[in-house]
C-alpha positions in Angstrom: -7.5 51.5 -48.3 -5.8 53.1 -45.4 -8.2 51.1 -43.0 -5.7 48.2 -43.3 -2.2 49.0 -44.3 -1.1 45.4 -44.5 -3.3 44.6 -47.6 -1.2 44.0 -50.7 -2.1 46.0 -53.8 -1.5 43.1 -56.1 -2.2 39.3 -55.7 -1.0 36.7 -58.1 -2.4 33.1 -58.2 -1.5 30.2 -60.6 -4.4 31.2 -62.8 -4.9 34.9 -62.6 -3.6 38.2 -61.4 -5.7 40.5 -59.2 -5.3 44.2 -58.4 -6.9 45.5 -55.2 -9.3 48.3 -55.8 -11.2 48.9 -52.5 -11.3 47.8 -48.9 -14.7 46.2 -48.0 -14.3 45.0 -44.4 -12.6 43.0 -41.7 -13.7 40.2 -39.5 -12.1 38.2 -36.7 -9.9 36.1 -39.1 -10.2 37.6 -42.6 -10.1 40.9 -44.5 -12.4 41.3 -47.6 -11.4 43.6 -50.4 -12.7 44.4 -53.9 -10.4 43.4 -56.7 -10.2 43.2 -60.4 -9.0 40.2 -62.3 -6.4 41.6 -64.8 -6.8 38.7 -67.2 -10.6 39.1 -67.8 -11.4 42.5 -66.2 -13.9 40.8 -63.8 -14.6 42.6 -60.5 -14.4 40.2 -57.5 -14.4 40.0 -53.8 -11.2 38.7 -52.3 -11.2 37.2 -48.8 -7.8 37.2 -47.3 -7.2 35.1 -44.2 -5.2 37.0 -41.6 -2.0 35.2 -40.8 -0.3 36.0 -37.5 3.5 35.4 -37.8 3.7 34.8 -34.0 1.2 31.9 -33.7 1.9 28.8 -35.8 -0.9 26.8 -34.3 -3.5 29.5 -35.1 -2.1 29.8 -38.6 -2.5 26.1 -39.2 -6.1 26.3 -38.0 -6.8 29.2 -40.3 -5.4 27.4 -43.3 -7.7 24.4 -42.5 -10.6 26.7 -42.1 -9.9 28.5 -45.4 -9.6 25.3 -47.2 -12.8 23.9 -45.7 -14.7 27.0 -46.5 -13.5 26.8 -50.1 -14.5 23.2 -50.4 -18.0 23.9 -49.1 -18.4 26.8 -51.5 -17.2 24.8 -54.4 -19.8 22.1 -53.5 -22.6 24.6 -53.3 -21.5 26.8 -56.2 -24.6 26.1 -58.3 -27.0 27.2 -55.5 -28.6 30.6 -56.4 -28.5 31.9 -52.9 -24.8 31.1 -52.2 -22.0 33.4 -53.4 -20.0 31.9 -56.2 -16.4 31.0 -55.6 -14.0 31.3 -58.5 -10.7 30.3 -57.0 -9.0 29.3 -53.8 -5.2 29.3 -53.3 -2.5 29.6 -50.7 0.5 31.8 -51.3 3.6 30.3 -49.8 5.6 33.6 -50.1 3.1 35.6 -48.0 1.7 32.6 -46.1 -1.8 33.8 -46.8 -4.9 31.9 -48.0 -7.2 33.6 -50.5 -10.8 33.0 -51.6 -11.8 34.7 -54.9 -15.5 35.2 -54.7 -18.4 36.8 -56.6 -18.8 40.4 -55.6 -22.3 41.0 -54.2 -23.6 44.5 -54.4 -26.7 46.0 -53.0 -29.4 46.5 -55.6 -32.6 48.5 -55.1 -35.7 46.3 -54.8 -37.9 48.7 -56.6 
């Protein structure tokens, strides 16, 4: 996980605890890692929105964006072609927003 040193190794929400197991990728406003829910041993994808301590206006927009994305995913969660969302939360201590998502893995088509 040396690709992004700022990623925490452990994330705690109100409902579950997650341990980070692998780095999956980074976009313009979020980092995606693979994690494991310690409570039920489920492997998940965790989308962590990148919060810049220097720009409060950008941070507010990212929090709105994260919440809106979570709301849309919760509305569409029964659709078979949309990744399932399990949890959304904002951590006040780290000022980060998190989406806990179904981990999609490539499977051979044969």
